[in-house]
N, C-alpha and C positions, 0 to 999 in steps of 0.2 A: 614624427616618427615614421620610418618606412614600413609599409605593411605589403606584404606579398599576396600574389594572387592566390596561391593554395591557403594562405592564412584566412583571406576573406572567404574563400569558398567554405573552408571548415567552420569559420565563424558564423557566416549568414545562413549555412545550410545545415551544418552539424548540429549547432547550439538549438535552432527551432526543434529540428527533428528529436533530439535528445530531450528537450522539454517535452514535445508531444508523446514520445515513447514513455518518458518517465511519468507522464501522467497517467497515460493507458495502463501501465504497469501498477501504478498506486492505485487507480480506480478499481482494476481487477482484484487486486490484492485485498483491498478495503471490502469489497464485495464478497469476496471468498471468505475474508475473515469473519464479517458479519454473518454470513450463512453457516459456517461452522459453528460459529459461537451461539447461533440461533438453534442449531440442531442440537448442541450440547444441552441448551436451557430445556428445550422440548423433551430430551431424554431424561433430565432430573425431574421435570415435573411428571412426566409419565412414570418414571420409576417410583416417585413419592406416591402417586394415586395408586398404582398397581400394588404395592406393598401394603398401603393403608386399606385398600379395598380387600385384600387377602385376609388381613387382620380382622376387619370388619365383618368379613363372610365367616371367618371362624368363629367369632364371638357371637354372630348372630345364630349359627347352628347350635352352639352350645349353651346358648340361654334357653332353648326350648327343653333341654334335659332336666333342670329343676323343676320347670312348669309340668312335665310329665310324671316326675316323681310326685308332685303335689297331688295331682289327680288321682293317680294310684293309690295314693294314702288315704285321699278322701273317699275312696269306695270301699274301705275298711276290709278290704282283702289280704291286707298285710297288718296284722294287729299285734304281733309280740316281737320281743328283740331278736330272736332267732331268725325269723322271716324278714325282719327289716334289715339285718345285717347281711343276709344272705343276697337279698335284692340288691343292697347298695355295692356289694363287691361286684354283681354281674354288670352294674351301671358304670363301674370304673373300667372294668375289663373290655366291656363291648365299645367303649367310647374313647379311643386312643387320643383323641384331641383335646381330652380334659385331663388335668394333673390329679385332682381328688374330687370327691364328692361327700357332702355331709347332710344328716337329717337331724335337725336340732329342734327337739320338741320344748313346748313351754313346761314349766315347773309342774310336776305331776301330770304331765301330759299323757303318759302311760300308765297311770295309776299312782296311788298314794305311796307305794313302796318305792317309786323311782321319782324322786324330787327333781333331777336332771337327768336328761338322756340325749347324747349326741354322738351316734357313732359316725366315724369318719374313715373312709378308705382313701389313700393316695398312691401315687406310684413309687415303687422302691425299685433298686437295682434289679432284684429277683422276683417282681411280681407286686401285686397290690400289698399294701402295708395297712392293717387296722390300728386305729388310734380312737379313743374313748375321750372326747373333749370335755365330757362332763367330771370334771376334776377340779379341785380347789385352786390349783395355781394357774388355772386357764379362766374359768369363769366366763363361758362364752355369751351369758346374757349380756355382758357389758361391751362385747365386740360390736363394732359397726355393721357387719356382715348380717348381724341377727338383729340388732336394736333398732336400725333405720329402716328396714322393709317392714318390721313389725309395727312401728309407730305410724309409718306412713300408709301401710296395707297394700302397697304397690310393690312389683318386683323392680330390682334395680342392680346397678354395677356399683360396687364400692371402689373407693380409692385405693390403688395398689398399696400393699403393705407387704411387711415380712412377719409371716404367720409362725412365730417361735412356738414351739409345743403343738403345732398342728399342721405340719409339712415342712417347716423350716427352710421355706424359700420365699422369693419375692413373688407375689401372685396378685391376681385381680379376682375377685369373687362376684358371682351373679347369683343372688338370693331372691327366691319366690316364696311367699308366704302361703300356706295351705291352711284348710280349715275343717271344722268339724262342726256340725250342725249350726253353720254360719258364724260360728265363733272361732277366732284365732286359735290355731292348735299348734303351729310350729313354722320352722324355715327350712326349705330345700335348697341346697346351695351346690354349685359346681365352681372348682378352682381352675383358673388357668395361670400357669407358671410363664413368667415373662420370658424366661430363658427359652421355654419351648414356644411360645408366640414368636420369638425373632429367630429361630433357628435358621430359617430360610434368609432372613435378613443379615445375618452374620455372616453368611457365606456369598453373599451378594457381592459383585465387584463394582465398586464405585471409583473408577480411575485406579491409580496405584494406591493411593493413602487415604481415598475418601471412605466415608462410613455412613451408617444408618443409626439413628436413634429415636427413642421414644420418651416422651413426658407425660406425665398424668394431668389432670385437669387443674391440679394445685401448682403444676409447673416442675414437678422433682422428676429428676432423670430415673427412668426405669430400664433403659438399656444405654449404655455409652461406652466408648473404648476405654476411658479411665474407670475401671470398675470401683476404686474407692469413692467416686463420686455418686454411684447408684444409691438412691433413697436418702443420700446425704446433702447433696447440692441441688440447686434448682437453676432453670434456664433463664431466671430473672436476673440472677448473679452473673451468669456466663455471657449473656448477650440480651439485653434489654430490649433491643430493638426487634430481635427475632421473637422474644418471648410475647411482646405486645400482639402479635399476628398469630402466632401458634396457640396461645390461651384464649384468643377470642374465637377459636373454632374456623379459622380462615384457612384457604387453600390459595397458595401462590408461589412465587418465586422472588428471593431477595439476594442482592450482591451486598454482602456484609462480611463480618468478621468470623472465622471459625470458633464455635464456642469451646473447642477443645485446646487447640494450638495456637489461636490468636494471630491466624493469617488470613489474607484475602481469601473469600471462599463463596461458592455460589451455593445457596442452599434453597431447595425446593421442599416445601411442606404441604402436609394434607392431614385432616382431621380422621380420627377414627371415631364415627358418632357413637357405636354402641357402649364403648367403654369409656367415653368422654376424655379419650387419649388423643395425642397429636404426634404425628411421625414425620421426621425431616430426614432428607437425603442431603449430605453435605460432600459438596465437590470443589476439592482445592482449585482456586483461581487458575494456577500456573498449570495444572493438569487439565482442566477444562479447556483452557485456550492453548493447550500443546498442538492439537493437530491443526488449530487456526495459525497459530505461529509458524508453525513447521511449513505449511501451505504459503504462507506469507513469505517466508524466507526463500522458499524454493522460486517463487514468482519474482523476489527481488534479485536472486541471482541469476535468474533467466533474463531479466531485464537489465542486468549489469553485462552479462554476456553480450546480448544483443547491442547494448551502447557501445561496448568496445568494438564489437564487430562493425557498427554502423561507422565508427570513427576511423577503424582502420581502412574500411572500403573508401570512406572519404579521402583519406589521406593518400591512399593510393592513385584513386581518381585525380585528385587534385595535383599530386606530383606528376602523373602521367600526362593530365592534360595541360599543366602549365609548363612542363619542361620544354616543348616546342616554342612556347611564347617567351620563357627566359631565354632561350637561344635566340630567338628574334630580336629580343630586346638588345642582348650583348651585341649581336651583329649589327643592328642599327646605330649603336653607340659608336662602334668601330667606323661605321659608313659616314657618321657625322664628323668623326675625327679624320677623314678623309682616305680611308682605306676601302677602295670600291672593289677589291678582289674578294670580298665576302660572298659565300654562297652557302644556303643551308640544306643539309642533307638528312635532318633528323626525320623520323618516321611520325607522322602526325596521326593521332587517334581519331579525329573526326574531319569531316569533309571541309568544314568552315576553316580549320587550321591548316589542311593542306592547301587550299586556295590561298590562304594567307601567306604561307611558305612560297608558293610558287609565284605570287604576286611580288614578294620581296625579291625573289632572285631575278624576276624580269626588270624590276626596278633597277637594281643594281647593275644589270647588264646595261640596260638603256642608258643610266648614269654614266657609266664607264664609256659608252659609246658617244655620248654627248660631250664628254669631257676631252675625249680624243679630237672629236670635231672641233671643239672650243679652242684646244691647243693648237690645232693646224690653222683654224681661222685667224687666231691670235698672231702666229707668226707670219701668215700672209700679210696680216694688216701692218704688223710691226714692219715688215720689209717695204710695203706699199708707202707708209709714211715716212720711211727713210729715203724712198725714192722720191717723194714729194718735197721733202725737206731739201734734198740735194737739187731739185728741179728749182725750187723757190731761191735757193742760194744762186743758182745760175741765172734765174730770171733776173734777180735783183742786181747781179753783178753787171747786167746789160744795160742797165738805165743809170743815168746820172744820179749821183747821191750826195753831191757836195754843194751847199748853197752858202752864200751867193756864188752863182755859177760863173760870173765874169766880174771879180773882183777890180780888173783894171778898167773897166767900163761902168762908172757910177751912174752913167745915164740909163743904164738897163739893169731891171730887177726881174729876174725869173725864178719861179718857183714851180715845182711839180710833186704831185703825191700819187703814188701807185697802191692801191688797196684791194686786192683781189676779193671777190665774194667768197671764194672758198680758199683750201689751203694754197692753190696756185691759180693763177688766171693767165688768159691768153693775150693780156695786153702788154704793150711795150711803147715806150717812147725814148726820144733823144733829141737833142739840139745843139747845134753848132754853128759857128761863122764859116760861111763860104770864103769870104775874104773880109775886107774892114767893112764893108757896108750891107753885105746880106748874111741875115741869120737865118738857119734852116732848122725847122721843126718837123720831127718824124714820129708818127704816132701808129702803132699798128694793133690789131685786134684779130683773134680767133673765132670764128663763129662757134656758138653752141657753149655748153658747160661740161666740164668734166674732162677727163683724158680719152682721148679716141685717136690711137696712133693712124687711123685710115683718114683722117680729116687734114686738109692742107691750110697753111696759114694765107690768109687774104690782107696784104700790107695795104695800108692807106695813107696819105700824104696829108 
């Protein structure tokens, strides 16, 4: 198969250059892709830690309030329902970070005439709302927020719950026991509504469709985009792999499935120590990699444009550089066929090709001159050979050629041979009878070799 110079140039220069350029573009796009992906991962981790820290700080501040309430009650400065309820209302009004607060006394804690007493204030649309939890349908003595810290003797956060009849929202409660005369007297609480806790988290921008959610220490969803799953579904059923890390109180990052829409997602998670909660930031993988993919596509497009430009330049250079050589090849073929009139007048792009074109033109001129000289020499030679042939014929016509020379004289037998050293010689011979008794031999020679019109014959007998 015939391969042109331009094809070879494009193949042996363009293809390696394209491979090198392709590798550089791929390497740069890969590094950029990894860098953007790493930045997105770091942003997700930072967002999870930040929101978890904000919630933890809010809970840490809030848990001091029931401890302060318990110490105030232990001083006996507030010892009747009117003062207790007024004090409790002020606590709720002056602490906007809490949803509500309750002081739940033990049975007959304020006297035998009050077998149960648990005033509770929580935030309503128009200000604090009062609710008495000491009622038959509520029985606060059986609720975890009262029973667990009473039995353990230590303040604690409860598992999030829906407080029906005592706030009517999903909340988490911090309960601190207080004493009188070193004996258990009651429980002071503050409530944090989960909706209030995640107010900032709900407005956070996590890509275009990402979100933040919180699970309890038992794995139940406390905040979630699908509100039907709040307090009804668990992270264990939605994503067991993610649940394993979050319920262990770990902080980290995981490429897994979106627990809401079951799509590839990047999830950064961090614990909220004070409440035993765990917060996660869900970043859809397609959105997390959008900037990286966009950057990679830009680099690929740039690389493709560069490759097209490279091949375009190579084709232009190859055709420009090979055109004089193609013309030279065509002219050389014509010269080989016998046409010595060929001359090249193409513009050569390089000094080497210009020298080659000039050498070709000189060669054809020299060949034409040599051919003219050859033709002239051939004509002269042919004429000279004709003259030699004529001279030989003349020479041979001068000597006897018939033998036996004297058929009538059988007693004589004469033979002669004339063989010139070259085309024609200067020798001659002859023999004949002078009379019946005398035979004459004539032999001649010209001195020297070749033809020389200035020389004279020297006959010899």
